[in-house]
C-alpha positions, 0 to 999 in steps of 0.5 A: 846805833847801839843801845846799852841795855846792860852795863857789863863793865858796871856789873864786873865792878860791882862783882869785884872781878879782876879780869876782863870778861868776854862780855866787857870786851864785846861791850867795848867793841860795840861802844867803839864801833857805834855811830850813836849810843842810846841810853835807856835811862838817865843812869845809864846816860850818866855812866856812858858820859863817864867813859873817856873811851867813848867818842860817839854821841850819847842820846837819852832814849828812855824806855817805857811800857804799854798799858793794858785793860787788865793792868788798869782793872788790877790797879782799880781793884786795889782802891780800898781793898784788903788782901793777904800779904803776898810779895812777888819777886820776878827776876833772873837768878843772879847775884847782881839781882839780889838773890843772895840778899833775899836768901839772907832776909827770907827766913827771918821774914817768914818767922817774923810775919806769920801770914806773908807769902812770897812768890818767886817767879824766875830762874835761868831758863837757858841754864837749868844746871845753874838754876838748880844750884840757886834752888839748892841755895833757896832750900838750904836757907829754908831748911831750918824753918818748919813746914808751915813757913816753907809752905808760904814760899811758892816757886812759880818758875819763869812766867810770861804774858798773862801768867806774869800779869796774873802774878802782878795782880795777885801780889801786894808788894813787889821786891826788886832787889837788884844791885843796879837796873838800867831801866827796870822792866819788871818795876815798871810793869808792876807799877801799872798794876798798882803794886808798891815796889821795894827796890834798891838805890843806885840805878835807874829804878831811882827814876821811877820810885820816889821813896815813901811816895810811890814805893820804897828804896833801900840800900843795895846788897844789904839783907837787913835793909831789905828785911826792915823795909819789907816789915815796915811795908807789911805793917802798914798795908794802907800806906803800901797800897797808897804808894802802889796807886800813886805809882800807877797814876804816875806811870799812866801820866808819864811812863808809857810809850806814847809819852816817851816816843815823841822825845825820841823822834824830836 
């Protein structure tokens, strides 16, 4: 059984690569050798069914998340609360995760909104050299701004466990600007904490976020769209909070492991 957590062929297409990568070759070999292909979302299932070279059965086995008392308390605290505008982005640093679009939107966001803070939790823990290159790009984007604006951007590093949960609790909006997601673990975790998610259309996140009801969706690879949607959400904190709470309700009704595992086994 091979579970397609990453679609290397799709990523290569989005990046406009003209040569086949080692990851693509490995993926093609795994697809060919599999007796069963497991798709973690309807988006992945549809992409796999478009591949004429795949002969193995394709089974939809949606992924899910586990609830926790801390996540429930985090969502409950948001009811009627007014907290400082704090955006969280928890992501690996990569072009396909929308980092370039964040770089394009961030300086104008900090200029347009005098109070918003951005916490960037992530990096490339297995490739510090590449991580430093991305950090230099962040520094270059922020360099024209004043010290006050630059001070509202916090690089938290790679967070796990309770440290990441605390970042979810303290945020008021979650940025998820990836070009595609095959599931969207950060999105699912943030929703359990009652966070409104701003994500990009075109991947599995569409299955978790109903635009304007349980979060917001914007065009992928578009810094202007990311900026506009963010400013709209910051301008209406009550609606933003309501969308996050609706996402938390939906996740607890249908997005936990106890909801999806019976379908796997049935």
